[in-house]
N, CA, C and O atoms as a Tinker XYZ file with bonds, in Angstrom:
   332  protein
     1  N    235.443000   16.501000  -15.881000    73     2
     2  CA   234.750000   17.710000  -17.291000    64     1     3
     3  C    233.527000   17.173000  -17.131000    63     2     4     5
     4  O    233.415000   16.143000  -17.797000    81     3
     5  N    232.502000   17.474000  -16.476000    73     3     6
     6  CA   231.231000   17.414000  -16.172000    64     5     7
     7  C    230.877000   19.170000  -15.488000    63     6     8     9
     8  O    230.047000   20.065000  -15.645000    81     7
     9  N    232.429000   18.816000  -14.474000    73     7    10
    10  CA   232.281000   20.280000  -13.974000    64     9    11
    11  C    232.798000   21.482000  -14.650000    63    10    12    13
    12  O    232.615000   22.675000  -14.410000    81    11
    13  N    233.615000   20.765000  -15.722000    73    11    14
    14  CA   234.343000   21.912000  -16.129000    64    13    15
    15  C    233.293000   22.734000  -17.689000    63    14    16    17
    16  O    233.226000   23.752000  -18.378000    81    15
    17  N    232.755000   21.561000  -17.516000    73    15    18
    18  CA   231.366000   21.825000  -19.076000    64    17    19
    19  C    230.017000   22.633000  -18.189000    63    18    20    21
    20  O    229.026000   23.273000  -18.540000    81    19
    21  N    230.441000   22.322000  -17.238000    73    19    22
    22  CA   229.202000   23.204000  -16.524000    64    21    23
    23  C    229.919000   24.315000  -16.512000    63    22    24    25
    24  O    229.388000   24.688000  -17.559000    81    23
    25  N    230.848000   25.420000  -16.204000    73    23    26
    26  CA   231.381000   26.524000  -15.865000    64    25    27
    27  C    231.440000   26.994000  -16.935000    63    26    28    29
    28  O    230.965000   28.129000  -16.962000    81    27
    29  N    232.163000   26.306000  -18.731000    73    27    30
    30  CA   231.792000   26.597000  -19.760000    64    29    31
    31  C    230.399000   27.160000  -19.660000    63    30    32    33
    32  O    230.355000   28.378000  -19.488000    81    31
    33  N    229.470000   26.639000  -19.719000    73    31    34
    34  CA   227.981000   26.747000  -20.354000    64    33    35
    35  C    227.595000   27.766000  -19.738000    63    34    36    37
    36  O    226.805000   28.528000  -20.296000    81    35
    37  N    228.139000   28.070000  -18.212000    73    35    38
    38  CA   227.996000   29.493000  -17.552000    64    37    39
    39  C    228.575000   30.546000  -17.988000    63    38    40    41
    40  O    227.921000   31.468000  -18.477000    81    39
    41  N    229.990000   30.575000  -17.871000    73    39    42
    42  CA   230.658000   31.536000  -18.924000    64    41    43
    43  C    230.609000   31.471000  -19.959000    63    42    44    45
    44  O    231.486000   31.983000  -20.656000    81    43
    45  N    229.551000   30.808000  -20.483000    73    43    46
    46  CA   229.149000   31.422000  -22.319000    64    45    47
    47  C    230.382000   31.007000  -22.967000    63    46    48    49
    48  O    230.284000   30.529000  -24.098000    81    47
    49  N    231.297000   31.093000  -22.538000    73    47    50
    50  CA   232.652000   30.594000  -23.770000    64    49    51
    51  C    233.935000   29.783000  -23.074000    63    50    52    53
    52  O    234.178000   29.537000  -21.892000    81    51
    53  N    234.623000   29.484000  -24.255000    73    51    54
    54  CA   235.757000   28.077000  -23.743000    64    53    55
    55  C    236.961000   28.605000  -24.151000    63    54    56    57
    56  O    237.046000   28.969000  -25.324000    81    55
    57  N    238.083000   28.743000  -23.283000    73    55    58
    58  CA   238.844000   28.970000  -23.891000    64    57    59
    59  C    240.330000   27.702000  -23.684000    63    58    60    61
    60  O    240.257000   27.009000  -22.669000    81    59
    61  N    241.604000   27.458000  -24.649000    73    59    62
    62  CA   242.350000   26.673000  -25.109000    64    61    63
    63  C    243.357000   27.559000  -24.191000    63    62    64    65
    64  O    243.471000   28.718000  -24.589000    81    63
    65  N    243.981000   27.277000  -23.228000    73    63    66
    66  CA   245.404000   27.414000  -22.538000    64    65    67
    67  C    246.366000   26.756000  -23.001000    63    66    68    69
    68  O    246.929000   26.000000  -22.209000    81    67
    69  N    246.853000   26.818000  -24.374000    73    67    70
    70  CA   247.980000   25.964000  -24.633000    64    69    71
    71  C    248.273000   24.773000  -24.649000    63    70    72    73
    72  O    249.420000   24.336000  -24.733000    81    71
    73  N    246.943000   23.920000  -24.544000    73    71    74
    74  CA   246.063000   22.713000  -23.901000    64    73    75
    75  C    246.672000   22.209000  -25.713000    63    74    76    77
    76  O    246.908000   21.026000  -25.960000    81    75
    77  N    246.775000   22.894000  -26.380000    73    75    78
    78  CA   246.937000   21.939000  -27.902000    64    77    79
    79  C    248.023000   22.398000  -28.610000    63    78    80    81
    80  O    248.761000   21.621000  -29.215000    81    79
    81  N    248.160000   23.376000  -28.595000    73    79    82
    82  CA   249.466000   24.227000  -29.455000    64    81    83
    83  C    250.916000   24.898000  -28.229000    63    82    84    85
    84  O    250.865000   26.083000  -27.898000    81    83
    85  N    251.397000   24.523000  -28.006000    73    83    86
    86  CA   252.242000   25.308000  -27.090000    64    85    87
    87  C    252.693000   26.536000  -27.970000    63    86    88    89
    88  O    253.121000   26.483000  -29.123000    81    87
    89  N    252.459000   27.942000  -26.979000    73    87    90
    90  CA   252.475000   29.388000  -27.108000    64    89    91
    91  C    251.167000   29.945000  -28.625000    63    90    92    93
    92  O    251.262000   30.801000  -29.505000    81    91
    93  N    250.274000   29.123000  -28.334000    73    91    94
    94  CA   248.985000   29.305000  -28.902000    64    93    95
    95  C    247.539000   29.350000  -28.471000    63    94    96    97
    96  O    246.789000   28.472000  -28.897000    81    95
    97  N    247.121000   30.194000  -27.747000    73    95    98
    98  CA   245.725000   30.489000  -27.161000    64    97    99
    99  C    244.374000   30.702000  -28.311000    63    98   100   101
   100  O    244.404000   31.316000  -29.378000    81    99
   101  N    243.149000   29.924000  -27.642000    73    99   102
   102  CA   241.841000   29.731000  -28.210000    64   101   103
   103  C    240.845000   30.329000  -27.683000    63   102   104   105
   104  O    240.335000   29.658000  -26.786000    81   103
   105  N    240.317000   31.396000  -27.885000    73   103   106
   106  CA   238.410000   31.397000  -27.180000    64   105   107
   107  C    237.607000   30.764000  -27.709000    63   106   108   109
   108  O    238.082000   30.741000  -28.845000    81   107
   109  N    236.475000   30.057000  -27.771000    73   107   110
   110  CA   235.392000   29.831000  -28.626000    64   109   111
   111  C    234.316000   29.779000  -27.860000    63   110   112   113
   112  O    234.406000   29.316000  -26.723000    81   111
   113  N    232.920000   30.329000  -28.448000    73   111   114
   114  CA   231.587000   30.322000  -28.502000    64   113   115
   115  C    230.283000   29.242000  -29.286000    63   114   116   117
   116  O    230.381000   28.698000  -30.386000    81   115
   117  N    229.604000   29.198000  -28.734000    73   115   118
   118  CA   228.548000   28.985000  -29.544000    64   117   119
   119  C    227.470000   29.568000  -30.158000    63   118   120   121
   120  O    226.586000   30.123000  -29.507000    81   119
   121  N    227.461000   29.472000  -31.639000    73   119   122
   122  CA   226.232000   30.281000  -31.852000    64   121   123
   123  C    225.342000   30.155000  -31.713000    63   122   124   125
   124  O    225.123000   29.962000  -32.909000    81   123
   125  N    223.954000   30.013000  -31.077000    73   123   126
   126  CA   222.580000   29.496000  -31.013000    64   125   127
   127  C    221.918000   30.167000  -32.041000    63   126   128   129
   128  O    222.462000   31.205000  -32.417000    81   127
   129  N    220.901000   29.842000  -32.580000    73   127   130
   130  CA   219.587000   29.764000  -33.401000    64   129   131
   131  C    218.165000   31.008000  -32.795000    63   130   132   133
   132  O    218.248000   31.592000  -31.714000    81   131
   133  N    217.495000   31.105000  -33.341000    73   131   134
   134  CA   216.247000   31.928000  -32.682000    64   133   135
   135  C    215.441000   30.750000  -31.762000    63   134   136   137
   136  O    214.372000   30.966000  -31.191000    81   135
   137  N    216.172000   29.459000  -31.735000    73   135   138
   138  CA   215.075000   28.645000  -30.924000    64   137   139
   139  C    216.270000   28.189000  -29.849000    63   138   140   141
   140  O    216.283000   27.097000  -29.281000    81   139
   141  N    217.134000   29.094000  -29.704000    73   139   142
   142  CA   218.150000   28.294000  -28.688000    64   141   143
   143  C    218.852000   27.385000  -28.856000    63   142   144   145
   144  O    219.609000   27.066000  -27.940000    81   143
   145  N    218.848000   26.585000  -30.190000    73   143   146
   146  CA   219.631000   25.612000  -30.383000    64   145   147
   147  C    220.486000   25.995000  -31.255000    63   146   148   149
   148  O    220.337000   26.717000  -32.241000    81   147
   149  N    221.512000   25.406000  -30.788000    73   147   150
   150  CA   223.601000   25.316000  -31.254000    64   149   151
   151  C    223.275000   25.376000  -32.854000    63   150   152   153
   152  O    222.561000   24.541000  -33.409000    81   151
   153  N    223.825000   26.353000  -33.444000    73   151   154
   154  CA   223.129000   26.455000  -34.894000    64   153   155
   155  C    225.300000   26.004000  -35.387000    63   154   156   157
   156  O    225.647000   25.263000  -36.306000    81   155
   157  N    226.048000   26.588000  -34.629000    73   155   158
   158  CA   227.310000   26.765000  -34.979000    64   157   159
   159  C    228.515000   27.274000  -33.763000    63   158   160   161
   160  O    228.053000   27.600000  -32.669000    81   159
   161  N    229.790000   27.330000  -33.925000    73   159   162
   162  CA   230.540000   27.834000  -33.457000    64   161   163
   163  C    231.466000   29.083000  -33.983000    63   162   164   165
   164  O    231.721000   29.032000  -35.186000    81   163
   165  N    231.992000   30.168000  -33.279000    73   163   166
   166  CA   232.781000   30.858000  -33.361000    64   165   167
   167  C    234.089000   30.508000  -32.745000    63   166   168   169
   168  O    234.081000   29.905000  -31.672000    81   167
   169  N    235.479000   30.904000  -33.453000    73   167   170
   170  CA   236.727000   30.752000  -32.530000    64   169   171
   171  C    237.370000   31.518000  -32.774000    63   170   172   173
   172  O    237.056000   32.184000  -33.761000    81   171
   173  N    238.605000   31.869000  -32.052000    73   171   174
   174  CA   239.392000   33.053000  -32.531000    64   173   175
   175  C    240.990000   32.164000  -32.050000    63   174   176   177
   176  O    240.852000   31.342000  -31.143000    81   175
   177  N    242.099000   32.297000  -32.506000    73   175   178
   178  CA   243.142000   31.782000  -31.792000    64   177   179
   179  C    244.051000   32.681000  -32.088000    63   178   180   181
   180  O    243.758000   33.667000  -32.764000    81   179
   181  N    245.204000   32.476000  -31.651000    73   179   182
   182  CA   246.149000   33.398000  -32.137000    64   181   183
   183  C    247.548000   33.139000  -30.997000    63   182   184   185
   184  O    247.433000   32.502000  -29.949000    81   183
   185  N    248.823000   33.774000  -31.470000    73   183   186
   186  CA   250.068000   33.474000  -30.271000    64   185   187
   187  C    249.537000   33.967000  -28.690000    63   186   188   189
   188  O    248.625000   34.726000  -28.363000    81   187
   189  N    250.340000   33.334000  -28.028000    73   187   190
   190  CA   249.905000   33.765000  -26.177000    64   189   191
   191  C    249.880000   35.144000  -25.810000    63   190   192   193
   192  O    249.211000   35.766000  -24.984000    81   191
   193  N    251.090000   35.592000  -26.916000    73   191   194
   194  CA   251.897000   37.056000  -26.331000    64   193   195
   195  C    250.712000   37.910000  -27.103000    63   194   196   197
   196  O    250.602000   39.097000  -26.795000    81   195
   197  N    250.151000   37.560000  -27.727000    73   195   198
   198  CA   248.613000   38.164000  -27.904000    64   197   199
   199  C    247.058000   38.310000  -27.451000    63   198   200   201
   200  O    246.058000   38.983000  -27.701000    81   199
   201  N    247.447000   37.373000  -26.724000    73   199   202
   202  CA   246.297000   37.015000  -26.237000    64   201   203
   203  C    246.232000   36.333000  -24.936000    63   202   204   205
   204  O    245.654000   35.276000  -24.681000    81   203
   205  N    246.883000   37.063000  -24.183000    73   203   206
   206  CA   247.259000   37.140000  -22.721000    64   205   207
   207  C    245.179000   37.321000  -21.867000    63   206   208   209
   208  O    244.118000   37.717000  -22.348000    81   207
   209  N    245.639000   36.700000  -20.307000    73   207   210
   210  CA   244.104000   36.248000  -19.712000    64   209   211
   211  C    242.944000   37.662000  -20.285000    63   210   212   213
   212  O    241.918000   37.474000  -20.938000    81   211
   213  N    243.499000   39.104000  -19.794000    73   211   214
   214  CA   242.708000   39.926000  -19.999000    64   213   215
   215  C    241.919000   40.214000  -21.440000    63   214   216   217
   216  O    240.789000   40.683000  -21.569000    81   215
   217  N    242.785000   39.822000  -22.418000    73   215   218
   218  CA   242.406000   39.978000  -23.941000    64   217   219
   219  C    241.466000   38.020000  -24.551000    63   218   220   221
   220  O    240.806000   37.831000  -25.573000    81   219
   221  N    241.743000   37.198000  -23.674000    73   219   222
   222  CA   240.354000   36.012000  -23.523000    64   221   223
   223  C    239.348000   36.688000  -22.911000    63   222   224   225
   224  O    238.268000   36.575000  -23.491000    81   223
   225  N    239.349000   37.415000  -21.838000    73   223   226
   226  CA   238.050000   37.652000  -21.138000    64   225   227
   227  C    237.464000   38.873000  -21.667000    63   226   228   229
   228  O    236.394000   39.268000  -21.203000    81   227
   229  N    238.092000   39.546000  -22.645000    73   227   230
   230  CA   237.645000   40.862000  -23.448000    64   229   231
   231  C    236.797000   39.603000  -24.370000    63   230   232   233
   232  O    235.568000   39.610000  -24.290000    81   231
   233  N    237.393000   38.663000  -25.133000    73   231   234
   234  CA   236.981000   38.047000  -26.565000    64   233   235
   235  C    235.814000   37.213000  -26.166000    63   234   236   237
   236  O    234.899000   37.044000  -26.972000    81   235
   237  N    235.782000   36.674000  -24.964000    73   235   238
   238  CA   235.113000   35.702000  -24.670000    64   237   239
   239  C    233.647000   35.858000  -24.750000    63   238   240   241
   240  O    232.979000   35.115000  -25.468000    81   239
   241  N    232.932000   37.147000  -23.774000    73   239   242
   242  CA   231.845000   37.989000  -24.321000    64   241   243
   243  C    231.762000   38.438000  -25.152000    63   242   244   245
   244  O    230.577000   38.663000  -25.402000    81   243
   245  N    232.747000   38.945000  -26.248000    73   243   246
   246  CA   232.709000   39.487000  -27.269000    64   245   247
   247  C    231.581000   39.068000  -28.889000    63   246   248   249
   248  O    231.189000   39.526000  -29.962000    81   247
   249  N    231.503000   37.504000  -27.698000    73   247   250
   250  CA   230.592000   36.891000  -29.161000    64   249   251
   251  C    229.105000   37.467000  -29.237000    63   250   252   253
   252  O    228.483000   37.265000  -30.279000    81   251
   253  N    228.585000   38.071000  -28.345000    73   251   254
   254  CA   227.449000   39.042000  -28.173000    64   253   255
   255  C    227.918000   39.997000  -29.266000    63   254   256   257
   256  O    227.453000   39.641000  -30.349000    81   255
   257  N    228.537000   40.886000  -29.339000    73   255   258
   258  CA   229.034000   42.049000  -30.189000    64   257   259
   259  C    228.458000   41.169000  -31.477000    63   258   260   261
   260  O    227.482000   41.630000  -32.069000    81   259
   261  N    229.134000   39.707000  -32.000000    73   259   262
   262  CA   229.202000   39.355000  -33.281000    64   261   263
   263  C    227.641000   38.762000  -33.498000    63   262   264   265
   264  O    227.334000   38.647000  -34.685000    81   263
   265  N    226.834000   38.453000  -32.736000    73   263   266
   266  CA   225.467000   38.246000  -32.492000    64   265   267
   267  C    224.960000   39.465000  -33.125000    63   266   268   269
   268  O    224.458000   39.070000  -34.177000    81   267
   269  N    224.842000   40.540000  -33.060000    73   267   270
   270  CA   224.372000   41.740000  -32.981000    64   269   271
   271  C    224.627000   42.420000  -34.665000    63   270   272   273
   272  O    223.870000   42.975000  -35.462000    81   271
   273  N    226.559000   41.924000  -34.702000    73   271   274
   274  CA   226.543000   42.375000  -36.143000    64   273   275
   275  C    225.919000   41.679000  -37.109000    63   274   276   277
   276  O    225.606000   42.262000  -38.147000    81   275
   277  N    225.660000   40.432000  -36.943000    73   275   278
   278  CA   225.148000   39.479000  -38.004000    64   277   279
   279  C    224.147000   39.768000  -38.124000    63   278   280   281
   280  O    224.003000   39.990000  -39.327000    81   279
   281  N    222.732000   40.027000  -37.322000    73   279   282
   282  CA   221.291000   40.509000  -37.426000    64   281   283
   283  C    221.694000   42.050000  -38.162000    63   282   284   285
   284  O    221.386000   42.197000  -39.344000    81   283
   285  N    222.236000   42.932000  -37.585000    73   283   286
   286  CA   222.437000   44.350000  -38.817000    64   285   287
   287  C    222.512000   43.895000  -39.861000    63   286   288   289
   288  O    221.561000   44.108000  -40.613000    81   287
   289  N    223.738000   43.021000  -40.396000    73   287   290
   290  CA   224.255000   43.075000  -41.606000    64   289   291
   291  C    222.937000   41.819000  -42.229000    63   290   292   293
   292  O    223.351000   41.105000  -43.142000    81   291
   293  N    221.766000   41.618000  -41.868000    73   291   294
   294  CA   220.240000   40.975000  -42.476000    64   293   295
   295  C    220.333000   39.506000  -42.046000    63   294   296   297
   296  O    219.735000   38.723000  -42.783000    81   295
   297  N    220.850000   39.090000  -41.194000    73   295   298
   298  CA   220.966000   37.789000  -40.734000    64   297   299
   299  C    220.063000   37.809000  -39.547000    63   298   300   301
   300  O    219.686000   38.843000  -38.996000    81   299
   301  N    219.756000   36.650000  -39.204000    73   299   302
   302  CA   218.290000   36.561000  -37.835000    64   301   303
   303  C    219.026000   36.442000  -36.823000    63   302   304   305
   304  O    220.077000   35.829000  -36.641000    81   303
   305  N    218.146000   37.323000  -35.921000    73   303   306
   306  CA   218.471000   37.442000  -34.445000    64   305   307
   307  C    219.156000   36.358000  -33.875000    63   306   308   309
   308  O    218.604000   35.272000  -34.053000    81   307
   309  N    220.177000   36.350000  -33.257000    73   307   310
   310  CA   220.816000   34.992000  -32.505000    64   309   311
   311  C    220.170000   35.055000  -31.062000    63   310   312   313
   312  O    220.157000   36.187000  -30.579000    81   311
   313  N    219.570000   33.929000  -30.199000    73   311   314
   314  CA   219.225000   34.216000  -29.121000    64   313   315
   315  C    220.585000   33.433000  -28.093000    63   314   316   317
   316  O    221.520000   32.691000  -28.393000    81   315
   317  N    220.298000   33.801000  -27.302000    73   315   318
   318  CA   221.299000   33.084000  -25.945000    64   317   319
   319  C    220.729000   32.453000  -25.872000    63   318   320   321
   320  O    219.554000   32.340000  -26.220000    81   319
   321  N    221.646000   31.614000  -25.214000    73   319   322
   322  CA   221.005000   30.110000  -24.891000    64   321   323
   323  C    220.335000   30.178000  -23.254000    63   322   324   325
   324  O    220.956000   30.747000  -22.356000    81   323
   325  N    219.024000   29.533000  -23.028000    73   323   326
   326  CA   218.489000   29.870000  -21.978000    64   325   327
   327  C    219.048000   29.442000  -20.610000    63   326   328   329
   328  O    218.537000   30.047000  -19.667000    81   327
   329  N    220.137000   28.384000  -20.249000    73   327   330
   330  CA   220.712000   27.824000  -19.234000    64   329   331
   331  C    221.525000   29.205000  -18.793000    63   330   332
   332  O    222.267000   29.198000  -17.811000    81   331
C-alpha cells in the first residue's frame, strides 16, 4: 500500500480501474491551498467505455487546468504539493 501511495503522490492523481464498480472508472486529485496543505479533492467518474487509459492520462494531469480556472474566476491560486 505504501508503495502505491508513493506512486500516486509522484503522479499527482489516482484512478479507480473498475475496482469499486464493474464498468466504471474514476480519476481523482487532491486540491491544495496556497500553503501546500490539502484543501479538498476533485474527481470524475464515468463508464469505462468513455474513460479508456488514454483519457485517464489526459484527465489526471488536467487538474492543473482546474487550478488555473479557479484562480481566473476570482479564487486564490492553488499551490502544487511540494513533494
